[in-house]
PAMARDREN-822982 format. One record per residue (C-alpha): residue number from 1; z, y, x. Coordinates in Angstrom, 2 decimals, padded with zeros to 5 digits. Layout:
nudren n: NUM pz: Z py: Y px: X .
...
This chain:
nudren n: 1 pz: -008.01 py: -020.95 px: -013.37 .
nudren n: 2 pz: -008.59 py: -018.51 px: -010.55 .
nudren n: 3 pz: -005.59 py: -017.43 px: -008.47 .
nudren n: 4 pz: -005.41 py: -014.13 px: -006.62 .
nudren n: 5 pz: -002.78 py: -014.01 px: -003.88 .
nudren n: 6 pz: -000.81 py: -010.91 px: -002.98 .
nudren n: 7 pz: 001.56 py: -011.28 px: -000.03 .
nudren n: 8 pz: 004.51 py: -008.99 px: 000.52 .
nudren n: 9 pz: 006.46 py: -008.53 px: 003.73 .
nudren n: 10 pz: 009.95 py: -009.94 px: 004.16 .
nudren n: 11 pz: 010.40 py: -007.76 px: 007.21 .
nudren n: 12 pz: 009.22 py: -004.36 px: 008.34 .
nudren n: 13 pz: 006.08 py: -004.62 px: 010.54 .
nudren n: 14 pz: 006.12 py: -004.22 px: 014.32 .
nudren n: 15 pz: 004.68 py: -000.72 px: 013.96 .
nudren n: 16 pz: 007.69 py: 000.47 px: 011.90 .
nudren n: 17 pz: 010.87 py: 001.85 px: 013.45 .
nudren n: 18 pz: 012.82 py: -000.80 px: 011.45 .
nudren n: 19 pz: 010.63 py: -003.62 px: 012.79 .
nudren n: 20 pz: 012.07 py: -007.05 px: 012.05 .
nudren n: 21 pz: 014.66 py: -005.83 px: 009.52 .
nudren n: 22 pz: 014.50 py: -007.02 px: 005.91 .
nudren n: 23 pz: 012.41 py: -004.97 px: 003.47 .
nudren n: 24 pz: 014.21 py: -006.41 px: 000.45 .
nudren n: 25 pz: 010.83 py: -006.90 px: -001.26 .
nudren n: 26 pz: 011.29 py: -010.62 px: -001.91 .
nudren n: 27 pz: 014.72 py: -010.12 px: -003.48 .
nudren n: 28 pz: 013.54 py: -007.14 px: -005.55 .
nudren n: 29 pz: 010.50 py: -008.97 px: -006.90 .
nudren n: 30 pz: 012.66 py: -012.00 px: -007.70 .
nudren n: 31 pz: 014.80 py: -009.70 px: -009.90 .
nudren n: 32 pz: 011.80 py: -008.10 px: -011.64 .
nudren n: 33 pz: 012.28 py: -009.78 px: -015.00 .
nudren n: 34 pz: 016.03 py: -010.42 px: -014.93 .
nudren n: 35 pz: 018.23 py: -007.55 px: -013.75 .
nudren n: 36 pz: 015.50 py: -005.03 px: -013.07 .
nudren n: 37 pz: 014.08 py: -004.19 px: -009.69 .
nudren n: 38 pz: 013.65 py: -001.33 px: -007.30 .
nudren n: 39 pz: 010.13 py: -002.60 px: -006.51 .
nudren n: 40 pz: 007.93 py: -002.37 px: -009.59 .
nudren n: 41 pz: 004.61 py: -002.04 px: -007.77 .
nudren n: 42 pz: 002.86 py: -002.33 px: -004.45 .
nudren n: 43 pz: 000.19 py: -000.13 px: -002.92 .
nudren n: 44 pz: -002.93 py: -001.61 px: -001.36 .
nudren n: 45 pz: -006.25 py: -000.42 px: -000.04 .
nudren n: 46 pz: -009.52 py: -001.29 px: -001.79 .
nudren n: 47 pz: -008.91 py: 000.13 px: -005.25 .
nudren n: 48 pz: -012.20 py: -001.21 px: -006.69 .
nudren n: 49 pz: -011.38 py: -004.80 px: -005.67 .
nudren n: 50 pz: -007.91 py: -004.67 px: -007.23 .
nudren n: 51 pz: -009.24 py: -003.03 px: -010.39 .
nudren n: 52 pz: -011.71 py: -005.91 px: -010.77 .
nudren n: 53 pz: -008.99 py: -008.51 px: -010.11 .
nudren n: 54 pz: -006.62 py: -006.90 px: -012.62 .
nudren n: 55 pz: -009.35 py: -007.04 px: -015.27 .
nudren n: 56 pz: -009.79 py: -010.79 px: -014.71 .
nudren n: 57 pz: -006.03 py: -011.37 px: -014.77 .
nudren n: 58 pz: -005.53 py: -009.38 px: -017.97 .
nudren n: 59 pz: -008.45 py: -011.20 px: -019.65 .
nudren n: 60 pz: -006.71 py: -014.53 px: -018.95 .
nudren n: 61 pz: -009.32 py: -015.64 px: -016.41 .
nudren n: 62 pz: -006.96 py: -015.50 px: -013.41 .
nudren n: 63 pz: -003.33 py: -015.15 px: -012.36 .
nudren n: 64 pz: -001.65 py: -013.17 px: -009.60 .
nudren n: 65 pz: 000.51 py: -015.20 px: -007.25 .
nudren n: 66 pz: 002.97 py: -012.98 px: -005.38 .
nudren n: 67 pz: 004.03 py: -014.61 px: -002.12 .
nudren n: 68 pz: 005.65 py: -014.01 px: 001.24 .
nudren n: 69 pz: 005.17 py: -015.65 px: 004.63 .
nudren n: 70 pz: 007.92 py: -018.18 px: 005.43 .
nudren n: 71 pz: 007.91 py: -017.12 px: 009.08 .
nudren n: 72 pz: 005.20 py: -015.38 px: 011.11 .
nudren n: 73 pz: 002.57 py: -013.61 px: 008.97 .
nudren n: 74 pz: -000.77 py: -015.45 px: 008.95 .
nudren n: 75 pz: 000.76 py: -018.25 px: 011.04 .
nudren n: 76 pz: 003.15 py: -019.85 px: 008.58 .
nudren n: 77 pz: 003.31 py: -021.26 px: 005.09 .
nudren n: 78 pz: 003.27 py: -018.88 px: 002.12 .
nudren n: 79 pz: 006.10 py: -019.15 px: -000.39 .
nudren n: 80 pz: 005.46 py: -018.12 px: -004.00 .
nudren n: 81 pz: 007.92 py: -015.68 px: -005.56 .
nudren n: 82 pz: 006.32 py: -015.48 px: -009.00 .
nudren n: 83 pz: 003.08 py: -015.59 px: -010.96 .
nudren n: 84 pz: 001.91 py: -012.78 px: -013.18 .
nudren n: 85 pz: -000.50 py: -013.09 px: -016.09 .
nudren n: 86 pz: -000.67 py: -009.32 px: -016.63 .
nudren n: 87 pz: -000.82 py: -006.49 px: -014.11 .
nudren n: 88 pz: -001.72 py: -002.85 px: -014.09 .
nudren n: 89 pz: -003.75 py: -000.98 px: -011.49 .
nudren n: 90 pz: -003.83 py: 002.77 px: -011.12 .
nudren n: 91 pz: -005.86 py: 004.80 px: -008.67 .
nudren n: 92 pz: -004.02 py: 006.74 px: -006.00 .
nudren n: 93 pz: -006.56 py: 009.41 px: -005.07 .
nudren n: 94 pz: -006.26 py: 011.22 px: -001.74 .
nudren n: 95 pz: -003.44 py: 009.13 px: -000.25 .
nudren n: 96 pz: -003.41 py: 011.59 px: 002.65 .
nudren n: 97 pz: -002.32 py: 014.45 px: 000.32 .
nudren n: 98 pz: 001.27 py: 014.91 px: 001.44 .
nudren n: 99 pz: 002.13 py: 017.55 px: -001.16 .
nudren n: 100 pz: 001.98 py: 015.16 px: -004.13 .
nudren n: 101 pz: 000.54 py: 011.74 px: -004.98 .
nudren n: 102 pz: -002.45 py: 012.21 px: -007.32 .
nudren n: 103 pz: -002.44 py: 009.20 px: -009.68 .
nudren n: 104 pz: -004.65 py: 009.06 px: -012.76 .
nudren n: 105 pz: -004.82 py: 012.86 px: -012.95 .
nudren n: 106 pz: -001.05 py: 013.39 px: -012.59 .
nudren n: 107 pz: 000.85 py: 014.87 px: -009.69 .
nudren n: 108 pz: 003.54 py: 012.34 px: -008.76 .
nudren n: 109 pz: 006.39 py: 013.10 px: -006.38 .
nudren n: 110 pz: 005.99 py: 010.96 px: -003.24 .
nudren n: 111 pz: 009.70 py: 010.11 px: -003.29 .
nudren n: 112 pz: 009.37 py: 008.62 px: -006.79 .
nudren n: 113 pz: 006.36 py: 006.61 px: -005.67 .
nudren n: 114 pz: 008.23 py: 005.39 px: -002.57 .
nudren n: 115 pz: 011.31 py: 004.35 px: -004.56 .
nudren n: 116 pz: 009.21 py: 002.47 px: -007.12 .
nudren n: 117 pz: 007.52 py: 000.71 px: -004.19 .
nudren n: 118 pz: 010.97 py: -000.48 px: -003.05 .
nudren n: 119 pz: 011.29 py: 001.85 px: -000.06 .
nudren n: 120 pz: 013.16 py: 004.98 px: 000.87 .
nudren n: 121 pz: 010.92 py: 008.03 px: 001.24 .
nudren n: 122 pz: 011.40 py: 007.93 px: 005.04 .
nudren n: 123 pz: 010.52 py: 004.22 px: 005.29 .
nudren n: 124 pz: 007.53 py: 004.72 px: 003.00 .
nudren n: 125 pz: 006.16 py: 007.55 px: 005.19 .
nudren n: 126 pz: 006.65 py: 005.43 px: 008.32 .
nudren n: 127 pz: 004.91 py: 002.44 px: 006.66 .
nudren n: 128 pz: 001.87 py: 004.49 px: 005.57 .
nudren n: 129 pz: 001.68 py: 006.79 px: 008.60 .
nudren n: 130 pz: -001.86 py: 005.70 px: 009.48 .
nudren n: 131 pz: -003.22 py: 008.19 px: 006.94 .
nudren n: 132 pz: -005.54 py: 006.18 px: 004.69 .
nudren n: 133 pz: -008.22 py: 008.47 px: 003.24 .
nudren n: 134 pz: -009.91 py: 006.18 px: 000.68 .
nudren n: 135 pz: -008.35 py: 005.79 px: -002.79 .
nudren n: 136 pz: -005.69 py: 003.10 px: -002.95 .
nudren n: 137 pz: -004.55 py: 000.76 px: -005.71 .
nudren n: 138 pz: -001.07 py: 000.99 px: -007.18 .
nudren n: 139 pz: -000.61 py: -002.56 px: -008.45 .
nudren n: 140 pz: 002.05 py: -002.62 px: -011.17 .
nudren n: 141 pz: 004.18 py: -005.71 px: -011.78 .
nudren n: 142 pz: 005.66 py: -004.32 px: -015.03 .
nudren n: 143 pz: 004.41 py: -002.24 px: -017.97 .
nudren n: 144 pz: 005.37 py: 001.02 px: -016.22 .
nudren n: 145 pz: 002.45 py: 003.39 px: -015.51 .
nudren n: 146 pz: 002.36 py: 006.86 px: -013.97 .
nudren n: 147 pz: -000.64 py: 007.86 px: -016.05 .
nudren n: 148 pz: 001.11 py: 007.15 px: -019.34 .
C-alpha cells in the first residue's frame, strides 16, 4: 500500500520569533483520538496534490503517515506519530486575504483557523507571514470540516 508522509514541526522554525521553542504539534496529534486535540488539521501549499492524495487515502489505496524529525529537519530520522486511513482536504482560497479565511465558500475567522491548527493567532500569523497567494490545502485529521 502506498504511504504519503506529512511531517510536522516539533519546534518553531528559525524564521519565527519563537524559533527553537516547542510547537506542541507532536503532543497534540498524539492526543487526537484520546483526549481531543488543539491541532485537528494542518495547512499546506499545493492544494491539488493534497486533494489527489486524500482521494487515494479515502479509497483505501494509501495511508497518511504523520511524522516529525527526531532532530534537525531533513538531516535526521523521522518518527511516526500516527497513521490515518481517512483524511479531509478543504481549499483555502486567497490565503493572503487577511479579513477572513475563505474555505469552501465560507468566511472563517482566522483566529478559529489558527487555533484548530494548534497555534495562537499571533504565532499563526508569524508562521505564515510570507503571504502565499495560491490556494492552500487544509488537511483535516478528524471528521471536522469548515464547509459542513
